[in-house]
N, C-alpha and C positions, 0 to 999 in steps of 0.2 A: 677578911681570911677566907681562902678558896677551900669549898668542900669538895675535894676530889672523888671519893666514892659517889657522891651525889651525881656529879657531872659525868661520871662512868656509866651509870646507871641510864640517865638520860639518852647518852649516845648510843647504848646497847638497845635502848627501847626503840629509839628511830630507826636503828639498822634492822630491826625484826619487823617494824612496821613497813618499811621500805620493802623488804623482802616479801612480804606477805601481799603487798600491793601489786608488786612484779609477778608474783606467782598466780595472784588471782587475774592479773591482766593476760598471762600467757594462758591461763586456762580457758579464758573468756574467748580469745582469738582461736584457740582450738576448737571451742565448742561452735565458734560461728563458722569456722571452716568446715566442720563436720555437717552443721545444718546446711550451708550453702550447697556442699556436695551433695547432701540428700535431696535437696530441693531441685538442683540441676539434674540429678538422676532421674526424679520424677517428671521433669520437664521434657526429658528426652523421649518420654513416651505420649507427649501431650499431642493429641491429634489434631490435623488442620479440619476444622468442622464446616467451614463454608469458603467457597470460591466467590470471589465478588468480579463480575464481568462487566467491563465497560467499552462502550464504542458507538458510533453511529453505523448502524447496521442497516443496508439495504439488499444484499444479496445473501450475506450469511445469516443461517438460522441461529438467531442467539439462544434460544432455548435448547435446541439440540447440542450446541457446542457447549453450554453450560452443565448439561447433562454429562456429556463426555469427560469434562474436566473434573466433575464431582467423582465420577466412577473411577478414573485413572489415577488422580493425583490427590485427592483427599486421604490423609493418613498422618503420619508422624510429622510434626511441625518442622523439626529440625532437619529431618531427613529429606525432606522434598527438595528436589533439585531444581531450582529456578530455571537454569540454562536448559535443561531437559524439557521442561514445559515449554519454554520459548521455542525451541528446536520443533517440537511436536506441532506447535500453532503454526509456524511459518511453513509448514508442508501442507497445510490446509488451503484449499481453493479460497480465493477471495481475500486471504490475509495478505496485508502489505508489510506492516510493521507491527512488532508486539513489545509491550514491556511487562514484565512479571516481578513482582516483588512480594515477601510476607509481610504481614501485618499482625503484630503482636495484639492479642494472644493467641489466635486461631484461625485467622483468615489469609487466604492466598489471593492477591489483587492482580487482576490480569486486565489489561488495557489494550484493545486491538484496534488498530487503523486499517479500515477496508481498502482493497484496491478500487480506484477509480477509473473504469475503463472508458476510452473516448474513441476507440475504432476496433474493429475486427481485422484480423490479420490473416490472410492466405486462407480463409474459411476454418481454421483450426484454432488459433490463438487470439489473444487480445492484447491491445497495445493501453499501458495506462498513460496518465496525463504527462509524466517524464519521459515518455517514448520507450519505455522499457516493455519486453514481452512477458506476458504470464499465461498460465493456463487454467481454465475453469470452464464449468458446464456452460456453453453458449445457451442453452434452453433456459438458464436461470437470469440471462439478461431482463431487466426491467425497462428498458428503452431500445429503440432501434438505433443501431450505430453505423456509421458509414463503413464500407468493406475497402481495404487497402490490401493490394497484392504486389509482390515483388520478389525478386532474388533474396536468398538467404542473407541477413545482415542489412538490409536496405530499409528496414522499419523505420529507423530515425528519420531518414531522409524522405521517405513517403509520407511521413506524419507532419513533417516541417512543410513539406510542399502542399499538402492538402489544407493545412490551416491557412497558409497564404491565400491559395485559391478560394478558400470557403470564405475568408474576409473580403476578398475582392467581389465575388459573386453575390454575397449578401447585401451589397449597397444597391444591387439592382433586381433583388428579389429572385434570385437563381439559387438553388439548393443542390449542391453536389452529393451524389450516393456514393460512387465509387470512384477509385483512382488507382490505376494500374501502371507499374513500371515494368516493361518488358526485359526480357533477356539482354536485348539490345540497347537498354536504357532510355527507352523511348516512353513518352508519358500517355495514357490514355484516360479519358474522364467522361462520366456518365452522369447526367442531371436527373432530378426528380421528374422533371417532364418527358423524359426518355431519350433526350437528344444525346448522343455519343460525341466526343470530341477528341479528334487525334491532334495531340499537342506536340509531338516530335521530342527533341532533345534540348532545344536551346530556347532562350527568350520566352519562357512558359507563361508568365504573366502578361507579357505583352501580347501573345496570341490569344489569350483567354479575354483580354480587354478588347481585342480585336473582334471577337465572337459576339461580345456584350453590344459593341456598337453597330455590328451589321446584322445581328438577329431580327431587328425589326424590318429590315430591307428583304431578307430572305424570306420571311413569314408573309409579306405583305401582298405578292402577286401570285400566290399559290395557295389552293385550300388544304393540300394534304399536308400533314405535320411533317417536320423535319426529323429524320431519324438519325443522321450523321453529318457531323461538319468537319472536314480535314483542314487544318490551318497549318500545315507543315509549310505552305508555299510562302516564299518571300514576298510575293504580292498576289493578292486575291485569296479566296477560299474554294473549296470544292463541296458542295451540299449534295446529300442524297436525301430523297424525299421517301415516304413509305409507300408510295404508289409504284408497285413493280420495282423498286430499288432505283428509280430514275435519279442519275446524278447529274448535276449541272455545276459548271465552275463559274464562279462570279468574280 
């Protein structure tokens, strides 16, 4: 025999129990949301307390750069604009590439790749290993660099030519110091021993090789040092010695 009042009471109790559970769940979610919002509001004011600066520095004063970053960008964690920091760093001398990110909970991580100069350009700028021009204080150079000169926009050609010539001369213990491309696109080279080479426009490496082969001959029978060798002739060369600028064609 079914006891209907007892069944009705059980169903009503289950309903109210479920309702209480639902209301408690909603209240818990509301409380969690309020707590999360309060926490986030607090974090909005959380300061960046440290800058972590990384890089292989030769020309950049890492301590000074770190001090500047601390002074200008340490502050609110969420409001620090990493793009702004990156743009600021890319405008600094000797900086080639930059990566900036935030590190929870309170750090700004900065990784700087320094420019790697391989030559000076037109007495005013520098060329990096990628053939790109950049400006930096030349007095801060740590090593002597070759000087390349030429018309605007010819820096990549000058660097390529210099590297080819440098590789060839290194086999014979000659060191190039300067390479100039004139307005008429004629190449001129100066070596560390003071000899200037006029190479013209064409067959540059062949003319450098001709100099290497003939140099023992042109220095053998004369005590005065060679000051200039003109290699623009199809056959032979013209040699200028340092004594009263005497010039002789060989």
